[in-house]
C-alpha positions as CSV (number, residue, x, y, z in Angstrom):
1,M,-24.7,-63.1,99.7
2,I,-28.6,-63.8,99.0
3,I,-29.2,-65.0,95.2
4,G,-32.3,-65.0,93.4
5,V,-33.7,-67.2,90.3
6,P,-36.6,-66.0,88.4
7,K,-38.6,-68.1,86.3
8,E,-37.8,-66.7,82.8
9,I,-41.1,-65.0,80.7
10,K,-39.6,-65.0,77.5
11,I,-41.8,-67.2,75.4
12,S,-41.5,-70.4,75.3
13,E,-37.9,-69.9,77.4
14,N,-38.1,-73.1,79.6
15,R,-34.2,-72.8,81.0
16,V,-33.8,-71.8,84.5
17,G,-31.1,-70.0,85.6
18,M,-29.4,-72.5,87.9
19,T,-29.7,-76.4,88.4
20,E,-30.2,-78.2,91.8
21,A,-26.5,-78.9,91.6
22,G,-25.5,-75.1,91.3
23,V,-27.9,-74.7,94.4
24,R,-26.3,-77.1,96.7
25,Q,-22.5,-75.2,95.6
26,L,-23.4,-72.1,96.4
27,V,-25.1,-73.2,99.9
28,K,-22.2,-75.0,100.4
29,E,-20.4,-72.0,99.9
30,G,-22.4,-70.1,102.7
31,H,-24.6,-68.5,100.7
32,S,-28.9,-68.2,100.5
33,L,-30.8,-69.2,97.1
34,I,-34.3,-68.2,96.8
35,V,-35.9,-70.1,93.9
36,E,-39.5,-68.6,92.1
37,K,-42.3,-71.2,92.2
38,D,-41.6,-73.7,89.6
39,A,-38.7,-71.9,87.6
40,G,-37.0,-74.6,87.2
41,V,-40.4,-76.6,85.9
42,G,-39.5,-76.2,82.2
43,S,-36.2,-77.9,82.5
44,G,-37.5,-81.0,84.4
45,I,-36.3,-79.6,88.0
46,S,-39.0,-79.6,90.7
47,N,-39.4,-77.0,93.7
48,E,-38.6,-80.5,95.9
49,Q,-35.4,-80.9,94.1
50,Y,-34.5,-77.3,94.8
51,E,-35.8,-77.3,98.3
52,K,-33.5,-80.8,99.1
53,A,-30.3,-78.6,97.3
54,G,-31.0,-75.9,100.2
55,A,-32.7,-73.2,98.3
56,K,-36.1,-71.3,99.3
57,I,-39.0,-71.4,97.1
58,I,-40.6,-68.4,96.4
59,D,-43.7,-67.1,95.2
60,T,-43.2,-64.4,93.0
61,K,-40.9,-62.5,91.1
62,K,-41.5,-59.8,92.3
63,E,-40.5,-60.9,96.2
64,V,-37.3,-62.6,94.5
65,Y,-35.9,-59.6,93.0
66,A,-36.9,-57.4,96.7
67,K,-35.1,-60.1,98.0
68,A,-31.9,-61.3,96.4
69,Q,-28.5,-59.2,95.8
70,M,-27.6,-61.4,92.6
71,I,-30.2,-62.3,89.6
72,M,-29.1,-64.9,88.1
73,K,-31.0,-65.7,84.7
74,V,-30.9,-66.8,81.4
75,K,-32.2,-64.0,79.0
76,E,-32.5,-60.6,79.3
77,P,-34.8,-58.4,81.7
78,L,-38.1,-58.2,79.9
79,P,-40.7,-55.1,80.4
80,D,-42.2,-56.7,83.2
81,E,-38.9,-56.9,85.2
82,Y,-37.4,-53.3,84.4
83,E,-39.3,-52.1,87.7
84,L,-38.4,-54.9,89.5
85,M,-34.9,-54.3,89.2
86,Q,-33.3,-52.3,92.0
87,E,-30.1,-50.1,92.6
88,N,-26.9,-51.5,92.7
89,Q,-27.9,-55.0,92.7
90,I,-26.3,-57.9,90.4
91,I,-28.1,-58.9,87.1
92,Y,-26.1,-61.9,86.1
93,T,-27.2,-62.8,83.0
94,Y,-27.4,-63.1,78.7
95,L,-28.3,-59.3,77.9
96,H,-27.1,-58.7,73.7
97,L,-27.2,-55.0,74.9
98,A,-25.8,-54.1,71.1
99,A,-29.3,-55.1,69.8
100,E,-31.5,-53.6,72.8
101,P,-31.2,-49.4,73.0
102,K,-34.1,-49.4,75.9
103,L,-32.8,-52.1,78.1
104,T,-29.7,-50.9,77.9
105,K,-31.3,-47.3,79.5
106,V,-33.1,-49.2,81.5
107,L,-30.3,-50.7,83.5
108,C,-28.2,-47.5,83.2
109,D,-31.4,-45.6,85.4
110,R,-32.1,-48.5,87.8
111,K,-28.1,-48.6,88.3
112,V,-27.9,-51.9,89.2
113,K,-24.2,-54.0,88.1
114,A,-25.6,-55.6,84.9
115,V,-22.8,-58.8,83.7
116,A,-23.1,-60.2,80.6
117,Y,-22.5,-64.1,80.0
118,E,-21.6,-63.2,76.7
119,T,-18.7,-61.0,77.2
120,I,-17.0,-62.7,79.9
121,Q,-13.8,-63.5,77.8
122,Y,-10.4,-65.3,78.0
123,D,-7.3,-63.6,77.0
124,D,-7.8,-66.0,73.4
125,M,-10.7,-64.3,72.6
126,S,-13.3,-67.2,73.8
127,L,-16.4,-66.6,75.4
128,P,-16.5,-69.8,77.7
129,L,-20.3,-68.8,79.1
130,L,-21.7,-68.1,74.8
131,T,-20.2,-71.3,74.3
132,P,-22.3,-74.1,75.1
133,M,-25.2,-72.2,73.8
134,S,-23.8,-71.7,70.8
135,E,-22.8,-75.0,70.3
136,V,-26.8,-75.9,71.0
137,A,-28.2,-73.1,68.7
138,G,-25.4,-74.2,65.8
139,R,-26.9,-78.2,66.1
140,M,-30.4,-77.1,66.2
141,A,-29.9,-75.0,62.7
142,T,-29.3,-77.3,61.1
143,Q,-31.8,-79.8,62.9
144,I,-34.4,-76.9,62.2
145,G,-33.2,-75.8,58.7
146,A,-33.9,-79.8,57.4
147,F,-37.5,-79.8,59.3
148,Y,-38.7,-76.9,57.5
149,L,-37.3,-78.0,53.5
150,Q,-39.5,-80.3,53.8
151,R,-42.8,-80.1,51.5
152,D,-45.0,-80.6,54.4
153,H,-43.8,-77.6,56.3
154,G,-43.2,-75.2,53.3
155,G,-40.2,-76.1,51.8
156,K,-38.6,-77.2,48.6
157,G,-38.9,-80.4,49.7
158,V,-35.1,-81.6,49.1
159,L,-33.4,-84.1,52.3
160,L,-29.9,-82.9,53.4
161,G,-28.1,-86.1,52.5
162,G,-30.0,-87.5,49.6
163,V,-29.8,-90.5,48.5
164,T,-27.6,-92.7,46.3
165,G,-27.4,-91.5,42.4
166,V,-29.3,-87.6,43.9
167,K,-27.3,-85.0,44.5
168,P,-27.6,-84.1,48.2
169,A,-28.7,-80.5,49.8
170,K,-26.6,-77.7,49.9
171,V,-25.9,-76.0,53.1
172,T,-24.1,-73.0,53.3
173,I,-23.4,-71.4,57.0
174,I,-22.1,-67.9,57.3
175,G,-19.3,-68.3,60.2
176,G,-16.8,-70.4,61.3
177,G,-17.1,-70.0,64.7
178,V,-18.7,-72.3,67.8
179,V,-22.5,-71.8,66.0
180,G,-20.6,-72.4,62.3
181,T,-19.2,-75.6,63.4
182,N,-21.9,-77.2,65.3
183,A,-24.1,-76.7,62.6
184,A,-21.5,-78.3,59.6
185,K,-21.0,-81.1,61.9
186,M,-24.9,-81.8,62.1
187,A,-24.5,-81.1,58.2
188,V,-21.9,-83.6,57.5
189,G,-23.1,-86.2,59.4
190,L,-26.5,-86.1,57.6
191,G,-24.6,-86.0,54.4
192,A,-25.4,-82.2,53.2
193,H,-23.1,-80.3,50.9
194,V,-21.4,-78.2,53.2
195,T,-20.0,-75.1,52.7
196,I,-18.3,-72.6,56.0
197,L,-17.4,-68.9,54.8
198,D,-15.1,-66.7,57.5
199,V,-12.7,-64.0,57.3
200,N,-10.0,-65.9,59.9
201,T,-7.7,-67.8,57.4
202,K,-6.4,-69.7,60.8
203,R,-9.7,-70.6,61.4
204,L,-10.8,-72.1,58.1
205,E,-7.4,-73.8,58.1
206,Y,-8.7,-75.9,61.8
207,L,-11.8,-76.2,59.6
208,D,-10.1,-77.9,56.9
209,D,-8.3,-80.2,59.5
210,I,-11.0,-81.2,61.5
211,F,-13.7,-82.2,58.8
212,N,-11.2,-83.3,56.7
213,G,-12.4,-82.3,53.5
214,R,-15.6,-83.0,54.0
215,C,-17.1,-79.8,53.6
216,E,-16.2,-76.4,51.2
217,T,-13.9,-73.5,52.9
218,L,-14.1,-70.0,51.4
219,F,-13.0,-67.1,52.4
220,S,-15.5,-64.8,53.2
221,N,-16.0,-61.7,51.0
222,A,-18.4,-60.3,49.1
223,K,-18.0,-62.3,45.4
224,N,-18.0,-66.1,47.4
225,I,-21.1,-65.1,50.0
226,E,-23.1,-63.8,46.7
227,D,-22.3,-67.3,44.8
228,S,-22.7,-69.7,47.8
229,V,-26.0,-68.1,49.0
230,K,-27.8,-68.2,45.8
231,D,-27.3,-72.1,45.3
232,S,-28.1,-72.4,48.3
233,D,-31.0,-75.1,49.9
234,L,-30.1,-74.1,53.7
235,L,-28.3,-70.8,54.7
236,I,-27.3,-70.4,58.1
237,G,-26.0,-67.0,59.8
238,G,-23.9,-67.5,63.1
239,V,-21.4,-64.4,62.9
240,L,-20.6,-62.9,66.2
241,I,-18.8,-60.3,66.9
242,T,-18.1,-60.0,70.6
243,G,-20.5,-57.5,71.9
244,H,-21.1,-55.4,69.0
245,K,-24.4,-55.6,67.0
246,A,-23.7,-58.6,64.3
247,P,-22.8,-57.0,60.9
248,T,-25.0,-57.4,57.5
249,L,-23.5,-59.6,55.5
250,V,-26.0,-61.0,53.2
251,S,-28.6,-58.4,51.2
252,K,-31.8,-58.9,50.8
253,E,-31.3,-59.4,46.9
254,Q,-28.6,-62.3,47.5
255,V,-31.6,-63.9,49.5
256,A,-34.2,-63.1,46.3
257,Q,-32.0,-64.8,43.9
258,M,-32.4,-68.3,46.1
259,A,-35.2,-70.9,45.1
260,K,-38.4,-70.9,46.7
261,G,-38.8,-73.1,49.7
262,S,-34.7,-72.8,50.5
263,V,-34.5,-72.4,54.2
264,V,-32.6,-69.5,56.0
265,V,-31.9,-69.8,60.4
266,D,-30.2,-66.5,61.4
267,V,-28.6,-67.3,64.9
268,A,-27.1,-64.1,65.3
269,V,-30.7,-62.3,65.2
270,D,-30.5,-62.2,69.1
271,Q,-27.5,-59.4,68.0
272,G,-30.1,-57.9,65.2
273,G,-29.2,-60.8,62.6
274,C,-26.7,-60.9,59.7
275,I,-29.0,-61.4,57.2
276,E,-30.6,-58.5,55.9
277,T,-33.7,-59.6,55.5
278,C,-34.1,-61.5,59.4
279,K,-36.4,-60.1,62.2
280,P,-36.5,-61.5,65.6
281,T,-39.3,-64.7,65.8
282,S,-40.4,-66.8,68.5
283,H,-41.1,-70.1,69.0
284,Q,-44.3,-69.6,69.2
285,N,-44.5,-68.0,65.6
286,P,-40.9,-69.3,64.4
287,T,-41.1,-68.5,61.0
288,Y,-41.8,-66.1,57.7
289,E,-41.1,-66.0,54.1
290,V,-39.6,-63.6,52.1
291,N,-39.8,-64.0,48.3
292,G,-40.5,-67.5,49.1
293,V,-38.3,-67.9,50.9
294,I,-38.6,-69.6,54.6
295,H,-36.9,-67.7,57.5
296,Y,-36.3,-68.4,61.0
297,C,-35.5,-66.4,63.3
298,V,-35.6,-67.4,66.8
299,P,-33.4,-65.2,69.8
300,N,-33.3,-68.0,72.0
301,M,-33.4,-71.1,70.1
302,P,-31.7,-72.9,73.5
303,G,-35.1,-72.3,75.0
304,V,-36.9,-75.9,73.7
305,V,-34.0,-77.8,74.6
306,P,-33.9,-76.9,77.9
307,R,-32.6,-80.1,79.8
308,T,-29.8,-80.8,77.8
309,S,-29.5,-76.1,78.0
310,T,-29.5,-75.3,81.3
311,Y,-27.3,-78.0,82.7
312,A,-24.2,-77.1,79.9
313,L,-25.4,-73.4,81.2
314,T,-25.0,-74.0,85.1
315,N,-21.4,-75.8,84.1
316,V,-19.7,-72.5,82.3
317,T,-21.9,-69.5,84.9
318,L,-21.0,-71.5,88.0
319,K,-17.6,-70.7,88.5
320,Y,-18.2,-66.7,88.5
321,A,-21.8,-66.5,90.5
322,S,-19.4,-68.2,92.9
323,M,-17.0,-65.4,92.6
324,L,-19.6,-62.6,92.7
325,A,-21.2,-64.0,95.6
326,A,-18.3,-64.1,97.6
327,L,-16.2,-61.1,96.6
328,G,-18.5,-59.1,94.5
329,V,-18.0,-57.3,91.0
330,E,-15.5,-54.9,92.5
331,E,-13.1,-57.5,94.2
332,A,-14.0,-60.3,91.6
333,C,-13.5,-58.5,88.9
334,A,-10.3,-56.8,90.0
335,R,-9.2,-60.4,90.6
336,D,-10.2,-61.7,87.6
337,R,-10.0,-60.2,83.9
338,A,-12.2,-62.0,81.7
339,L,-14.9,-61.5,84.5
340,F,-13.5,-57.6,84.4
341,K,-14.6,-57.9,80.4
342,G,-18.6,-59.3,81.4
343,V,-19.7,-56.5,83.3
344,N,-21.4,-53.7,80.6
345,V,-23.3,-51.5,82.8
346,Y,-22.3,-50.2,86.0
347,N,-23.6,-47.3,87.9
348,G,-26.0,-46.1,85.7
349,H,-23.5,-45.9,83.0
350,V,-22.1,-48.3,80.4
351,V,-19.0,-49.5,80.5
352,Y,-18.5,-52.0,77.9
353,E,-17.3,-50.1,74.6
354,P,-18.8,-51.9,72.0
355,V,-21.9,-51.5,73.7
356,A,-21.9,-47.9,74.3
357,R,-20.3,-47.3,70.8
358,D,-23.0,-49.7,68.9
359,L,-25.8,-47.6,70.5
360,Q,-24.7,-44.4,70.5
361,M,-23.9,-43.8,74.1
362,E,-21.9,-42.7,76.7
363,Y,-18.8,-44.9,77.4
364,K,-17.2,-44.8,81.0
365,P,-14.7,-47.4,81.2
366,F,-15.2,-49.5,84.7
367,K,-12.7,-49.2,87.3
368,P,-13.2,-51.8,90.1
369,S,-11.7,-51.8,93.3
């Protein structure tokens, strides 16, 4: 199969869909790799490294899309790429379609085979291709929150860990999954007072065990959220319902109760956000204020630590890229239940039920051969 790796065009997105090591492996398996010129530069991978691994460097994005049977990306196709996608072409990337009605319609109209990294799911409900980026984003959320809490960056002037004789900052994390756990690791490590809220009591038991009492766990309900949010110096949203738009769990009234100079980081913003006052921003203009509370809501947070992110991503995407390239979507999905759940659009229809439900579009089940 001819596999194309285009350069990402989302603002400040420096990741790339495939490392040179991934290229080498797929070439070894008999596939042809074409990489858009300078696609890997932001991640520290040169054109020469790709060529040495066996890829051919292509000058334009248009030519990559025209020649490739499968496109491997990091972020969803943007409007400049819509017309480049071809019927029956495999688009294998993060899609987050529940928050993207226009893109979903385009994927249907173009009749591509859209496989979303974030909905490939094991029987134990874990999301292997989302996990590494959630780890990165969770850790970044605390790091970024600490940065904006500084007075010179608009914050209230609080050090997360405090110092001897001075209280530490209060960090509230909504959601105890991969994002929340990694945010908590960073916040606990810095000495903050950390509260994690989740609806899964087994998850809360697990978090109690791994943090050994160094953070507070609370069942996520309206009262506990309200009580925790109003006293927070840093509020981190890390809620995920696989494939669905994120539920709004923190209201604008609750955010208004936070002290001026507090910080909100909503990692769930790429799925619509779980905090009512949040709207997508970019790495160029990452923050805005609501009632004096700083909001950071960048959907592609890992894009600014691309060296770490790109290699972590290829570690998990390569397995399924290899299957798709060798067998095609239909046979690969017939053999692998996790990959089957990754198919979101096929033959002009939405075939992933949560996306169809959230976007109020027709759902047509995918039946692999």
